[in-house]
C-alpha positions in Angstrom: 1.7 -9.8 26.5 3.2 -10.7 23.1 5.4 -7.8 21.6 4.3 -5.6 18.8 6.3 -4.2 15.9 4.9 -1.7 13.6 7.0 -1.4 10.4 6.7 1.4 7.5 8.4 2.1 4.4 9.1 5.8 3.1 10.5 8.1 0.8 9.9 11.8 0.7 6.8 11.7 3.2 7.5 14.6 5.4 3.8 15.4 5.0 2.5 12.3 6.5 5.0 10.6 8.6 4.6 12.4 11.9 0.7 11.5 12.1 1.5 8.1 10.7 3.9 7.3 13.4 2.4 8.8 16.1 -1.0 6.6 15.5 1.4 3.6 15.9 2.8 4.9 19.3 0.8 2.2 21.3 3.4 -0.3 19.8 6.5 -1.6 21.4 8.4 -0.2 18.4 7.8 1.5 15.3 10.4 1.0 12.3 10.8 3.4 9.6 12.6 2.1 6.7 13.6 5.2 4.7 14.6 5.0 1.0 16.6 8.0 0.3 14.2 10.8 0.9 15.4 14.6 -0.1 13.0 16.0 2.5 13.2 15.9 6.3 11.2 12.4 6.8 14.0 10.9 8.6 14.1 13.6 11.2 10.4 13.8 11.4 10.2 10.2 12.0 12.7 9.9 14.8 11.2 13.1 16.6 7.9 11.4 16.5 9.6 8.3 18.1 10.4 5.7 15.2 13.6 4.0 14.8 15.0 4.7 11.5 16.7 2.4 9.1 18.0 3.5 5.6 17.8 1.1 2.7 20.6 1.8 0.0 18.3 1.0 -2.8 14.4 0.8 -4.0 13.8 -2.9 -5.5 9.7 -2.6 -5.1 7.3 -2.7 -2.4 7.3 -6.2 -1.7 11.2 -6.3 -1.3 11.2 -3.0 0.7 8.5 -4.2 3.2 10.7 -7.2 3.7 13.6 -5.6 4.3 11.5 -3.6 7.1 10.3 -6.9 8.5 14.0 -8.1 8.9 14.2 -5.0 11.1 11.3 -5.8 13.5 11.8 -7.7 16.8 8.4 -7.8 17.9 6.5 -11.3 17.9 3.6 -9.7 15.9 3.9 -7.0 13.2 1.6 -4.5 11.8 2.5 -3.1 8.4 1.5 0.3 8.1 1.8 2.8 4.9 2.8 6.4 5.6 -0.8 7.8 4.4 -2.6 5.6 6.6 -3.5 6.1 10.5 -4.4 3.5 13.2 -7.4 4.4 15.1 -8.2 4.1 18.7 -10.7 1.6 18.1 -8.4 -0.6 16.2 -5.3 0.0 18.4 -7.6 -1.7 21.0 -8.6 -4.7 18.9 -4.7 -5.4 17.8 -4.0 -5.6 21.5 -6.9 -8.3 21.9 -5.8 -10.1 18.9 -2.0 -10.4 19.9 -3.2 -11.4 23.4 -5.7 -13.9 22.4 -5.2 -15.0 18.7 -7.4 -17.8 18.8 -5.1 -20.1 16.3 -4.7 -17.4 13.5 -1.4 -16.4 12.6 -2.8 -12.8 10.8 -5.3 -10.6 10.7 -6.8 -8.5 7.9 -8.5 -4.8 8.9 -11.3 -2.7 7.0 -9.3 -0.1 5.2 -11.4 3.1 4.6 -9.6 5.3 1.8 -10.5 8.9 1.0 -10.0 10.5 -2.4 -9.6 14.4 -2.6 -11.0 14.6 0.7 -13.9 12.4 0.7 -14.1 8.7 2.0 -15.3 6.6 -0.7 -18.1 4.3 0.4 -18.5 2.5 -2.7 -16.3 2.2 -6.1 -14.5 -0.8 -4.7 -12.9 1.2 -2.3 -15.3 0.1 0.5 -15.4 -2.6 2.0 -11.5 -3.1 1.3 -10.1 -5.8 3.7 -6.2 -5.9 3.6 -4.1 -8.2 5.9 -1.7 -6.1 8.0 -1.3 -7.8 11.4 0.6 -11.1 11.6 3.0 -13.0 13.4 6.8 -12.4 12.4 7.4 -15.8 12.0 4.5 -17.0 9.9 4.2 -14.4 7.2 6.2 -12.4 4.6 5.5 -9.9 1.7 5.2 -10.9 -1.8 7.9 -9.6 -4.1 5.7 -7.8 -6.4 6.9 -4.3 -7.3 3.5 -2.6 -6.3 0.2 -3.9 -4.7 2.4 -6.1 -2.7 0.6 -8.3 -0.3 1.0 -10.5 3.1 1.4 -14.2 2.4 0.6 -15.7 5.7 1.4 -19.5 6.6 -1.8 -20.3 8.7 -5.4 -19.3 9.3 -6.3 -15.4 9.0 -8.9 -13.7 11.2 -10.8 -10.3 11.0 -10.6 -7.6 13.0 -13.9 -5.1 12.7 -11.9 -2.0 13.1 -11.1 0.6 10.4 -7.5 1.7 9.2 -7.9 5.3 7.7 -6.2 5.6 4.2 -5.6 9.3 3.2 -4.9 7.8 -0.3 -4.8 10.8 -2.4 -5.5 14.3 -0.9 -5.8 16.2 -4.1 -6.0 15.7 -7.6 -2.2 16.9 -8.1 -1.3 13.6 -5.7 -3.4 11.4 -7.5 -1.9 12.1 -10.6 1.6 11.7 -9.4 0.6 8.2 -7.9 -1.1 7.5 -11.0 2.1 7.6 -13.2 4.4 6.1 -10.4 2.2 3.0 -9.9 1.5 2.5 -13.6 5.3 2.4 -14.4 5.6 -0.1 -11.6 2.8 -2.1 -12.6 3.8 -2.3 -16.1 7.2 -3.4 -15.0 5.7 -6.1 -12.6 3.6 -7.3 -15.8 6.5 -7.5 -17.8 8.4 -9.4 -15.2 5.4 -12.2 -15.1 5.6 -12.4 -18.8 2.4 -10.6 -19.6 1.9 -9.1 -23.0 0.6 -5.7 -23.8 -0.8 -3.7 -26.9 -2.7 -0.4 -27.5 -6.0 -2.3 -27.7 -5.4 -4.1 -24.8 -4.8 -1.0 -22.9 -7.8 0.7 -24.1 -9.9 -2.4 -23.3 -8.7 -2.7 -19.6 -9.2 1.1 -19.3 -12.5 1.2 -20.4 -13.6 -2.0 -18.5 -12.0 -0.4 -15.3 -14.1 2.6 -15.4 -17.4 0.3 -15.9 -16.0 -1.7 -13.3 -15.5 0.9 -10.7 -18.5 3.3 -11.8 -21.1 0.8 -12.5 -20.8 -2.6 -11.2 -18.9 -1.3 -8.0 -21.6 1.4 -7.6 -19.1 4.3 -8.0 -21.9 6.7 -8.7 -23.1 6.4 -5.4 -20.2 8.2 -4.4 -21.2 11.6 -6.0 -19.3 13.8 -8.6 -15.9 12.3 -6.9 -17.0 8.8 -7.6 -17.2 9.6 -11.5 -13.5 11.3 -11.0 -12.1 8.4 -9.2 -13.3 5.9 -11.8 -11.9 8.2 -14.5 -8.6 8.2 -12.4 -8.6 4.1 -12.0 -9.4 3.9 -15.6 -6.3 6.0 -16.5 -4.2 4.3 -14.1 -5.1 0.9 -15.9 -5.0 2.3 -19.4 -1.4 3.4 -18.8 -0.2 0.6 -16.8 -0.8 -1.6 -20.1 0.3 1.3 -22.5 3.4 1.1 -20.6 3.8 -2.4 -20.6 3.5 -2.3 -24.6 6.0 0.5 -25.0 8.3 -1.6 -22.7 8.2 -4.6 -25.1 8.5 -2.0 -28.1 11.8 -0.7 -26.7 14.9 -2.2 -28.7 17.4 -3.9 -26.1 20.6 -1.6 -25.7 23.6 -3.0 -27.2 26.6 -3.4 -24.8 29.7 -1.5 -25.5 32.3 -3.1 -27.6 
């Protein structure tokens, strides 16, 4: 049977890390790369059975996941976020896939995400297929600061099982994540030469709400579907607003 590594990047994830690592305990190794946690994430990860590495700095999600990938020794790798859980059904499908990949070098899974305690079945959150399982010598992560993706050098198959994603347990965590991701997203846009303006921020925000709530049928997710659409619209608006403000910030003169 080919060997499997599960890789996780973490920072101040004491609330999530134990369940995350335990859901991956079927793998040959679980690697947690910590980025300077000030809580007991490292201790909890080790107690749950993970091998822990420490990164000296943070250069974005893509770079960090490639650093974790460099620590893996398995022939196959599964990338898992701290707020995600591998179900028993998906565990079985992963074992079967790496035993008989059928010419595929990577596989996508269906991620089921919750918002404030409710799994969203519409709103663009379902179906949500993400590439997470791949052969270590045939894929890497893009260098995006946020919303990184697996870049596979070959055919990608599909696993039917679900990856559970406890994305935002409450509104407070949603707002914290919104702020952090909009900042990283603005920097990523700036790095790619994109331009922003107040009008652009407003336009993208309105469109994000319409796309989520109407086109992607967020209204079928009930009251929380509306709250999620507003949250996505806010995150989009702030991403482009922060990009605009980054462009307006005058360069710092070097000391003479």
